[in-house]
RODO-2510 file (C-alpha; in nm, 4 decimals, decimal comma):
residues 297
     n   res          X          Y          Z
     1     m    -9,2120     7,5502    13,3675
     2     y    -9,3987     7,2733    13,5223
     3     v    -9,6887     7,2726    13,2729
     4     y    -9,6241     6,8906    13,1713
     5     e    -9,6344     6,7823    13,5727
     6     a    -9,9481     7,0164    13,6024
     7     a   -10,1126     6,8159    13,3027
     8     a   -10,0134     6,4831    13,4858
     9     l   -10,1747     6,5959    13,8178
    10     g   -10,4571     6,7478    13,6175
    11     a   -10,5197     6,3868    13,4795
    12     a   -10,4991     6,2661    13,8243
    13     t   -10,7561     6,4935    13,9422
    14     l   -11,0163     6,4715    13,6698
    15     w   -10,9911     6,0679    13,7233
    16     a   -11,0761     6,1232    14,1085
    17     l   -11,3586     6,3587    14,0176
    18     t   -11,5242     6,1123    13,7236
    19     g   -11,4923     5,8448    13,9904
    20     l   -11,7518     6,0449    14,2364
    21     l   -11,9353     6,1389    13,9658
    22     s   -11,9833     5,7887    13,8288
    23     a   -12,0957     5,6658    14,1667
    24     a   -12,4543     5,7690    14,1496
    25     p   -12,5465     5,6954    13,7718
    26     a   -12,3668     5,3565    13,8043
    27     q   -12,5580     5,2848    14,0900
    28     h   -12,9151     5,4103    13,9469
    29     l   -12,8352     5,2286    13,6051
    30     g   -12,6298     4,9324    13,7247
    31     a   -12,2925     4,8838    13,6166
    32     i   -12,3407     4,7191    13,2918
    33     a   -12,5945     4,9545    13,1596
    34     f   -12,3736     5,2696    13,2917
    35     n   -12,0541     5,1179    13,1388
    36     c   -12,2359     5,0444    12,8062
    37     t   -12,3766     5,4211    12,7677
    38     r   -12,0636     5,5588    12,8735
    39     m   -11,8370     5,3577    12,6572
    40     v   -12,0733     5,4205    12,3464
    41     m   -12,0675     5,8170    12,4259
    42     v   -11,6720     5,7970    12,4610
    43     t   -11,6236     5,6115    12,1345
    44     i   -11,8414     5,8889    11,9512
    45     m   -11,6411     6,1470    12,0971
    46     l   -11,2736     5,9831    12,0344
    47     c   -11,3807     5,8644    11,6643
    48     v   -11,5000     6,2762    11,5908
    49     w   -11,1523     6,3533    11,7717
    50     v   -10,9113     6,1378    11,5345
    51     g   -11,1613     6,2134    11,2265
    52     i   -11,0765     6,5968    11,2769
    53     a   -10,7028     6,5693    11,4078
    54     g   -10,6110     6,2784    11,1952
    55     g   -10,4256     5,9354    11,2815
    56     w   -10,6081     5,6767    11,1279
    57     d   -10,3417     5,6260    10,8709
    58     t   -10,1108     5,5120    11,1688
    59     i   -10,3167     5,2330    11,2084
    60     g   -10,2036     4,9058    11,0106
    61     s   -10,3904     4,5927    10,9713
    62     a   -10,1213     4,4140    11,1796
    63     h   -10,2468     4,6329    11,4591
    64     l   -10,5937     4,5075    11,4597
    65     i   -10,5774     4,2080    11,6517
    66     p   -10,3933     4,3377    11,9343
    67     l   -10,5896     4,6453    11,9542
    68     i   -10,9057     4,4313    11,9592
    69     l   -10,7886     4,1980    12,2338
    70     s   -10,6726     4,4864    12,4486
    71     g   -11,0166     4,6614    12,4103
    72     v   -11,1755     4,3213    12,5145
    73     i   -10,9671     4,2583    12,8263
    74     g   -10,8509     4,5780    12,9151
    75     i   -11,1750     4,8158    12,8695
    76     f   -11,4826     4,5476    12,7941
    77     m   -11,3688     4,3313    13,1261
    78     g   -11,1966     4,5806    13,2943
    79     d   -11,4122     4,8490    13,3323
    80     t   -11,7002     4,6427    13,3694
    81     a   -11,5469     4,5061    13,6656
    82     l   -11,4591     4,8416    13,7775
    83     f   -11,7679     4,9683    13,7868
    84     l   -11,9118     4,6365    13,9566
    85     t   -11,6725     4,7140    14,2231
    86     l   -11,8009     5,0836    14,2546
    87     n   -12,1443     4,9821    14,3108
    88     r   -12,0258     4,7334    14,5842
    89     m   -11,6937     4,9327    14,7403
    90     g   -11,7966     5,3000    14,6599
    91     p   -11,5389     5,5338    14,5321
    92     r   -11,2610     5,5567    14,7226
    93     r   -11,1897     5,1720    14,7862
    94     t   -11,2351     5,1429    14,4127
    95     a   -10,9777     5,3895    14,3206
    96     m   -10,7376     5,2057    14,6013
    97     l   -10,7839     4,8546    14,4143
    98     f   -10,7683     4,9763    14,0815
    99     s   -10,4129     5,1577    14,1640
   100     l   -10,3142     4,8149    14,1693
   101     n   -10,2613     4,7845    13,7956
   102     a    -9,9707     4,9759    13,8157
   103     p    -9,7550     4,7030    13,9927
   104     m    -9,9275     4,4405    13,8465
   105     s    -9,8208     4,6043    13,4884
   106     a    -9,4280     4,5931    13,6371
   107     i    -9,4829     4,2362    13,7411
   108     l    -9,6437     4,1219    13,4115
   109     g    -9,3640     4,2724    13,2069
   110     w    -9,1272     4,1132    13,4493
   111     i    -9,2714     3,7714    13,3971
   112     i    -9,3709     3,8152    13,0511
   113     l    -9,1356     4,0640    12,8645
   114     d    -8,8423     3,9688    13,0540
   115     e    -8,8119     4,3249    13,1921
   116     d    -8,5860     4,4292    13,4480
   117     l    -8,7442     4,4229    13,8113
   118     t    -8,5154     4,6507    14,0362
   119     g    -8,4729     4,6135    14,4270
   120     l    -8,6502     4,9866    14,4648
   121     q    -8,9356     4,8611    14,2557
   122     t    -9,0039     4,5603    14,4411
   123     i    -9,0194     4,7692    14,7472
   124     g    -9,2737     5,0007    14,5530
   125     i    -9,4693     4,7193    14,4514
   126     l    -9,4804     4,5971    14,8223
   127     l    -9,5575     4,9475    14,9428
   128     i    -9,8711     5,0274    14,6994
   129     f    -9,9964     4,6569    14,8075
   130     l    -9,9602     4,7428    15,1740
   131     g   -10,1409     5,0759    15,0922
   132     v   -10,4562     4,9145    14,9630
   133     l   -10,4636     4,6733    15,2343
   134     l   -10,4457     4,9672    15,4930
   135     a   -10,6945     5,1714    15,3350
   136     i   -10,9282     4,9197    15,3149
   137     r   -10,8926     4,7449    15,6563
   138     f   -10,8807     5,0453    15,8415
   139     g   -11,0012     5,3286    15,5958
   140     k   -11,3502     5,4058    15,7578
   141     r   -11,4335     5,4814    16,1035
   142     k   -11,7328     5,3960    16,2670
   143     s   -11,8705     5,7643    16,2750
   144     q   -11,8687     5,7773    15,8668
   145     l   -12,2060     5,6791    15,7622
   146     h   -12,2180     5,7915    15,3876
   147     k   -12,3213     5,5540    15,1822
   148     w   -11,9914     5,5788    14,9861
   149     e   -11,8309     5,4275    15,2942
   150     s   -12,0596     5,1297    15,3182
   151     i   -11,9843     4,7824    15,1344
   152     k   -12,2656     4,6129    14,9995
   153     g   -12,2418     4,2416    14,9832
   154     p   -11,9338     4,0323    15,0892
   155     l   -11,6459     4,2308    15,1097
   156     w   -11,4276     3,9482    14,9501
   157     i   -11,6524     3,9490    14,6063
   158     g   -11,5610     4,3344    14,5828
   159     v   -11,1901     4,2832    14,6336
   160     i   -11,1771     4,0272    14,3605
   161     l   -11,3889     4,2261    14,1175
   162     g   -11,1614     4,5186    14,2129
   163     l   -10,8323     4,2858    14,1591
   164     a   -11,0007     4,1638    13,8093
   165     a   -11,0233     4,5036    13,7033
   166     a   -10,6732     4,6143    13,7858
   167     l   -10,5483     4,2967    13,6001
   168     s   -10,7606     4,3575    13,3143
   169     q   -10,6126     4,6936    13,2539
   170     s   -10,2580     4,5517    13,3167
   171     v   -10,3167     4,2843    13,0849
   172     g   -10,4993     4,5207    12,7972
   173     s   -10,2069     4,7766    12,8334
   174     l    -9,9302     4,4909    12,8075
   175     i   -10,1096     4,3401    12,4735
   176     a   -10,1387     4,7236    12,3382
   177     r    -9,7744     4,8098    12,4259
   178     p    -9,5846     4,6988    12,1046
   179     v    -9,8508     4,8310    11,8676
   180     m    -9,8043     5,1896    12,0534
   181     e    -9,4041     5,1199    12,0091
   182     t    -9,4464     5,1213    11,6302
   183     g    -9,5760     5,4908    11,6409
   184     a    -9,9333     5,4487    11,6384
   185     d   -10,1488     5,7525    11,7243
   186     p   -10,2698     5,6794    12,0702
   187     v   -10,6129     5,8305    12,0180
   188     a   -10,6660     5,6186    11,7056
   189     a   -10,5722     5,3289    11,9113
   190     s   -10,7893     5,4406    12,2065
   191     s   -11,0961     5,4763    11,9632
   192     i   -11,0483     5,1152    11,8592
   193     r   -11,0219     4,9885    12,1982
   194     v   -11,3058     5,1843    12,3343
   195     g   -11,5124     5,0745    12,0118
   196     v   -11,4882     4,7178    12,0652
   197     a   -11,5459     4,7456    12,4222
   198     a   -11,8843     4,9218    12,3637
   199     f   -11,9572     4,6838    12,0449
   200     c   -11,9057     4,4013    12,3298
   201     l   -12,1286     4,5780    12,6277
   202     v   -12,4104     4,6417    12,3770
   203     l   -12,4267     4,2708    12,2812
   204     l   -12,3952     4,2041    12,6314
   205     t   -12,7082     4,4155    12,7038
   206     r   -12,9023     4,2175    12,4369
   207     l   -12,8738     3,9245    12,6512
   208     p   -13,2160     3,7919    12,8059
   209     v   -13,0813     3,7907    13,1617
   210     s   -13,2260     4,0717    13,4165
   211     w   -12,8725     4,1827    13,5668
   212     v   -12,7377     4,3138    13,2385
   213     k   -13,0756     4,5400    13,1923
   214     p   -13,0731     4,8913    13,3338
   215     a   -13,1800     4,8745    13,6513
   216     g   -13,3393     5,2697    13,6481
   217     q   -13,4925     5,5000    13,4085
   218     f   -13,2662     5,6980    13,1623
   219     t   -13,3166     6,0754    13,2581
   220     f   -13,1461     6,3700    13,0898
   221     r   -12,9797     6,4156    13,4046
   222     v   -12,8003     6,0712    13,4206
   223     v   -12,7128     6,0823    13,0590
   224     g   -12,5716     6,4082    13,1059
   225     i   -12,3610     6,3084    13,4011
   226     i   -12,2604     6,0210    13,1842
   227     a   -12,1321     6,2220    12,9019
   228     i   -11,9544     6,4537    13,1023
   229     s   -11,7887     6,1768    13,3001
   230     g   -11,6742     6,0211    13,0017
   231     l   -11,5627     6,3596    12,8602
   232     l   -11,3562     6,4539    13,1628
   233     g   -11,1983     6,1175    13,2317
   234     m   -11,1505     5,9709    12,8904
   235     g   -11,1436     6,2631    12,6786
   236     i   -10,9729     6,5810    12,8611
   237     g   -10,7982     6,3283    13,1034
   238     m   -10,6454     6,1072    12,8288
   239     t   -10,5599     6,4302    12,6478
   240     l   -10,3672     6,5777    12,9230
   241     i   -10,1675     6,2622    12,9919
   242     l   -10,0554     6,2389    12,6475
   243     f    -9,9589     6,5759    12,6522
   244     a    -9,7514     6,5421    12,9687
   245     l    -9,5764     6,2204    12,8310
   246     s    -9,5017     6,4284    12,4751
   247     g    -9,2640     6,6492    12,7121
   248     g    -9,2288     6,5265    13,0697
   249     e    -9,0212     6,2728    13,2368
   250     v    -9,2184     5,9357    13,1912
   251     g    -9,1424     5,8442    13,5594
   252     i    -9,2618     6,1811    13,6897
   253     v    -9,5792     6,1979    13,5065
   254     a    -9,6413     5,8179    13,5571
   255     t    -9,6279     5,8991    13,9308
   256     l    -9,8133     6,2049    13,9426
   257     s   -10,1058     6,0028    13,7306
   258     a   -10,1171     5,7377    14,0083
   259     t   -10,1945     5,9748    14,2806
   260     t   -10,5856     5,9692    14,2060
   261     p   -10,6742     5,7787    14,5386
   262     a   -10,4964     6,0569    14,7074
   263     v   -10,6511     6,3666    14,5355
   264     m   -11,0208     6,1842    14,5778
   265     l   -10,9948     6,2173    14,9822
   266     p   -11,0274     6,5649    14,9786
   267     m   -11,3090     6,5674    14,7267
   268     m   -11,4898     6,3042    14,9287
   269     w   -11,4375     6,5310    15,2266
   270     w   -11,5802     6,8457    15,0611
   271     r   -11,8796     6,6233    14,9077
   272     t   -11,9697     6,4059    15,2047
   273     k   -11,8655     6,6702    15,4858
   274     e   -11,7150     6,3560    15,6493
   275     v   -11,3263     6,3778    15,7385
   276     p   -11,1463     6,0454    15,5780
   277     a   -11,0146     5,8217    15,8438
   278     a   -10,6154     5,7918    15,9013
   279     g   -10,5862     5,4747    15,7436
   280     a   -10,7438     5,6298    15,4230
   281     w   -10,4832     5,8946    15,4418
   282     a   -10,1916     5,6799    15,4964
   283     g   -10,3250     5,3768    15,2648
   284     a   -10,3000     5,6512    14,9869
   285     a    -9,9914     5,8130    15,0562
   286     l    -9,8153     5,4653    15,0675
   287     v    -9,9766     5,4250    14,6884
   288     v    -9,8164     5,7382    14,5987
   289     s    -9,4907     5,6425    14,7555
   290     g    -9,4700     5,3005    14,5803
   291     s    -9,5463     5,4334    14,2586
   292     a    -9,2635     5,6940    14,2636
   293     l    -9,0361     5,3908    14,3320
   294     l    -9,2193     5,2052    14,0802
   295     f    -9,1391     5,4884    13,8140
   296     i    -8,8748     5,6875    13,9233
   297     v    -8,5721     5,4793    13,9161
***
């Protein structure tokens, strides 16, 4: 009866899980090498999927430039900033910062596309921003000693990287939206976007600078975790969202898929054996509540 809603919640759960799975290999390899490896693997997975299921014929020549731009901005720049944030801020704070892509998309749609922004949506945007601030400022107790709760380097750099990740995701989605409205196959479009990002990352790793090179050795375990992370997050997770949108109400699906920061908290509790601080729970609750006002109008 609630199969579409369950699919959306399942996607949010997978995204929370992949955030935790990615923390160790991203730290081991460095954000650039990790993201490059992940994107190449996901590109192969998506292309095989589209080759079997079909969908290339829905992509026209007029779609290519927007999808390429969307891939460069939304995935190459966005995901690179996301994993740089992950290495500095840990998975919980990163998920909270990345949740700002929803209100950023609403604001950009209002400014650029002249879309309506209602009073309830404005309140929702404010609640999400407040929730993120609360979770970052009061989301950790002094007794929490796990490395995922530590901040590496200046806090402001991590926050700027997280905001850049969210903004890049929003801009990338905004660029791709007109293409998707023409009926282009979502998986085929994603294959192009992810493939462009993978190509850019491969070129980036060829530069003669140390910070784009792998910080650690590739092992079967590390590569295996990266492959699982890509399959769960961008393979199965995306499939669940597409299925949810095929029959569920868009507002409810969007809200449920935005529960990732809240879903991640009990996972971190189980993994770290440390109860998340009250500020972390309150911040996640505000993000979910704000998302509900943002989408269910």
